[in-house]
C-alpha positions in Angstrom: 0.0 0.0 0.0 1.0 3.6 -0.5 0.4 5.7 2.6 0.7 9.4 3.2 0.7 11.0 6.6 0.5 14.9 6.9 1.6 16.6 10.1 -0.3 19.1 12.2 -2.4 21.4 10.0 -1.9 24.9 11.3 -4.6 27.5 10.8 -5.9 28.9 7.4 -2.5 28.6 5.7 -2.2 24.9 6.5 -5.8 24.2 5.5 -5.3 25.9 2.2 -2.1 24.0 1.5 -3.9 20.7 2.1 -6.9 21.7 0.0 -4.8 22.9 -2.9 -2.3 20.1 -3.0 -3.7 16.8 -1.6 -6.3 16.1 -4.4 -3.6 16.0 -7.1 -1.1 14.1 -4.9 -3.6 11.3 -4.4 -3.6 10.7 -8.2 0.1 11.6 -8.8 1.5 9.3 -6.1 -1.3 6.6 -6.4 -2.1 6.9 -2.7 -4.2 4.3 -1.1 -4.7 5.9 2.3 -4.1 9.4 3.7 -4.0 10.5 7.3 -4.0 14.2 8.3 -3.4 15.5 11.8 -6.0 18.3 12.2 -5.0 19.2 15.7 -4.4 23.0 15.1 -6.5 23.5 11.9 -8.9 26.1 13.5 -7.1 29.3 14.7 -4.2 27.1 15.8 -6.2 25.4 18.6 -8.3 22.4 17.8 -10.6 21.9 14.8 -14.1 22.8 14.0 -16.6 20.5 12.3 -16.6 22.7 9.2 -12.8 22.6 8.9 -12.8 18.9 9.5 -15.3 18.4 6.7 -13.1 20.4 4.3 -9.9 18.4 5.1 -11.8 15.2 4.5 -13.3 16.5 1.3 -9.7 17.4 0.1 -8.7 13.8 0.3 -8.0 12.8 3.8 -9.3 9.3 4.7 -8.8 10.0 8.4 -8.1 12.9 10.7 -6.1 12.5 14.0 -6.3 15.1 16.8 -4.1 15.5 19.9 -4.0 17.3 23.2 -6.1 20.1 21.7 -8.7 17.6 20.5 -11.7 19.4 22.1 -10.5 23.0 22.2 -13.3 23.7 19.7 -16.3 22.6 21.8 -18.4 21.5 18.8 -16.0 18.6 18.3 -17.4 17.0 21.4 -20.6 16.3 19.5 -19.2 16.1 15.9 -16.7 13.4 16.6 -19.5 11.0 17.6 -21.1 11.4 14.2 -17.9 11.3 12.0 -16.1 7.9 12.2 -13.1 9.3 10.2 -11.8 11.3 13.1 -9.5 9.6 15.7 -8.8 11.2 19.1 -6.0 10.0 21.5 -6.4 6.6 23.0 -5.2 7.6 26.4 -7.4 10.7 26.7 -9.9 10.8 29.5 -12.0 7.7 29.6 -15.2 9.7 29.4 -14.1 11.6 26.2 -16.3 11.1 23.2 -15.0 9.4 20.0 -12.5 6.6 19.7 -8.7 6.4 19.8 -8.4 3.6 17.2 -10.4 2.8 14.1 -10.2 0.3 11.2 -10.9 1.5 7.7 -11.5 -0.7 4.6 -9.7 0.4 1.4 -10.1 -1.8 -1.7 -10.7 -4.9 0.4 -7.7 -4.2 2.7 -8.0 -3.0 6.3 -6.0 -0.1 7.7 -5.8 0.5 11.5 -5.2 4.1 12.6 -4.6 4.9 16.2 -3.2 7.8 18.2 -1.6 8.2 21.6 -0.5 11.2 23.7 2.9 11.3 25.3 3.4 12.0 29.0 6.9 13.7 29.1 6.6 17.5 29.3 2.9 17.5 28.4 0.6 19.7 30.5 -2.1 17.2 31.3 -1.6 13.9 33.2 -2.6 11.5 30.4 -2.7 7.7 30.9 0.2 5.4 30.0 0.4 5.5 26.1 2.5 2.3 25.9 0.0 0.0 27.5 -2.9 1.6 25.6 -1.2 1.1 22.2 -0.1 -2.4 23.1 -3.6 -3.5 23.9 -4.9 -2.3 20.5 -2.0 -3.8 18.5 -2.5 -7.2 20.2 -6.2 -7.2 19.4 -5.6 -6.2 15.7 -2.3 -7.7 14.6 -0.5 -6.4 11.5 -0.5 -9.0 8.6 -3.5 -10.7 10.2 -6.6 -8.7 11.2 -5.2 -5.6 9.3 -3.0 -5.0 6.3 -1.6 -1.7 7.5 -1.3 0.1 10.9 -0.5 3.8 11.3 0.3 5.2 14.8 0.3 8.9 15.4 2.3 9.5 18.6 1.5 13.0 19.8 4.5 14.0 22.0 6.7 16.8 23.2 9.8 14.6 23.8 11.6 12.9 20.9 12.9 10.3 23.3 9.4 9.2 24.1 8.5 9.1 20.4 11.6 7.0 19.7 10.7 4.6 22.5 7.2 4.2 21.1 8.7 3.4 17.7 10.9 0.6 19.0 8.0 -0.6 21.2 5.8 -1.0 18.1 8.6 -2.2 15.7 7.4 -5.1 13.7 3.8 -4.5 14.8 3.0 -1.3 12.8 3.5 -0.1 9.3 4.3 3.5 10.4 4.9 5.2 13.8 5.1 8.9 13.2 5.4 11.8 15.7 3.3 15.0 15.8 2.9 18.0 18.1 6.2 19.9 17.9 5.5 21.3 14.4 9.2 20.8 13.3 10.0 18.1 10.8 12.8 15.8 11.9 15.5 14.2 9.7 15.4 10.7 11.1 13.1 8.9 8.6 14.0 5.2 8.7 12.8 1.7 8.6 13.4 0.1 12.0 14.9 -3.4 12.3 11.5 -5.1 12.6 10.2 -3.4 9.5 8.3 -0.4 10.9 8.7 3.0 9.2 9.5 5.7 11.7 9.8 9.5 11.9 10.1 11.5 15.1 8.0 14.4 13.8 6.2 14.9 10.6 6.3 18.7 11.0 3.4 21.0 10.3 1.4 22.0 7.3 1.7 25.7 7.8 3.8 28.8 7.4 7.4 28.2 8.6 8.2 32.0 8.6 6.8 31.8 12.2 7.3 30.4 15.6 5.9 26.9 15.2 3.2 28.3 13.0 2.3 31.4 15.0 2.9 35.0 13.9 6.3 35.9 15.4 5.6 39.1 17.3 3.8 37.8 20.3 5.9 34.6 20.9 9.1 36.8 20.6 7.7 39.3 23.1 6.9 36.6 25.6 10.3 34.9 25.3 12.1 38.3 25.7 10.0 40.0 28.3 8.2 37.1 30.0 5.0 39.1 29.7 2.1 38.4 27.4 0.4 41.3 25.6 -1.7 39.8 22.9 -3.1 36.6 21.6 -1.2 34.0 19.5 -2.3 34.2 15.9 -1.5 31.6 13.2 0.9 32.9 10.6 -0.7 33.3 7.2 2.1 33.2 4.7 2.9 30.6 2.1 2.6 27.2 3.7 4.7 24.0 3.4 2.9 20.7 3.2 4.9 18.5 5.5 4.6 14.8 6.3 5.8 11.3 5.3 5.2 8.8 2.5 5.4 5.1 3.1 5.1 2.0 0.9 4.2 -1.3 2.6 4.3 -5.0 1.7 0.8 -6.3 1.0 1.5 -9.6 2.8 3.1 -8.5 6.0 2.0 -4.8 6.2 5.6 -3.8 7.0 7.3 -0.9 5.4 9.5 -1.2 2.3 10.1 2.5 1.7 9.8 5.8 3.7 10.3 9.3 2.3 9.8 12.6 4.1 7.4 15.0 2.3 7.9 18.7 2.1 6.1 20.7 -0.6 5.8 24.5 -1.1 6.6 27.3 1.3 10.1 27.9 2.7 11.5 24.4 3.3 13.6 22.5 0.9 11.4 20.2 -1.2 11.3 16.5 -0.6 9.0 14.0 -2.3 8.8 10.3 -3.3 
């Protein structure tokens, strides 16, 4: 299978980049399944139902969320009606929606799950390793499903790397999100799992992790807030990762970082 994962969509610039580029990429790259992290799609904090619908209409087969999953309150209801949205597995047990879902694509089954890290994260989320382990044991790769994609939403790269090795041989792709900075460690681990510490963001990189620079700079320099953070609105880079898997085992055969448009150096399959 040919899989594409796109990192955190950041504000209007990120949404526009996905809407403009993804439809053509599905055809050009012969994509079988696309996952987009929509965590920051609406004003940089969460995602509205309308923006979720637009990302799905652009060609995303599934949207993952993160620690800002329900910053836009309407998502509390919308996620119950839209099965193509996956929230973190280890979020509050009373949270609406599901943290793992299986999708059928051309007769093949794709498992998508997401977990939140614990290191340096503001909220005390449950253990992500045991949560992920339970799902992978219930739906083994190469058996119940033909591809498995895990979005590990973490601050610490060490925790992301640990999750990659924990899932090695049991997932097609383990990819980090949350920090909005694409990492250069795309690789296939020893057991056959494709891994990348962070997919980066779909947004304007002439910014501070997607936000207009003035207010973040003021806070770093003076330690005093004055205004609100606002998403940067310049030309956006589409950032993520492309993976090809073996149909029989579901393990990765190829991984390539994706960076298109905006300020970053281009990278494509």
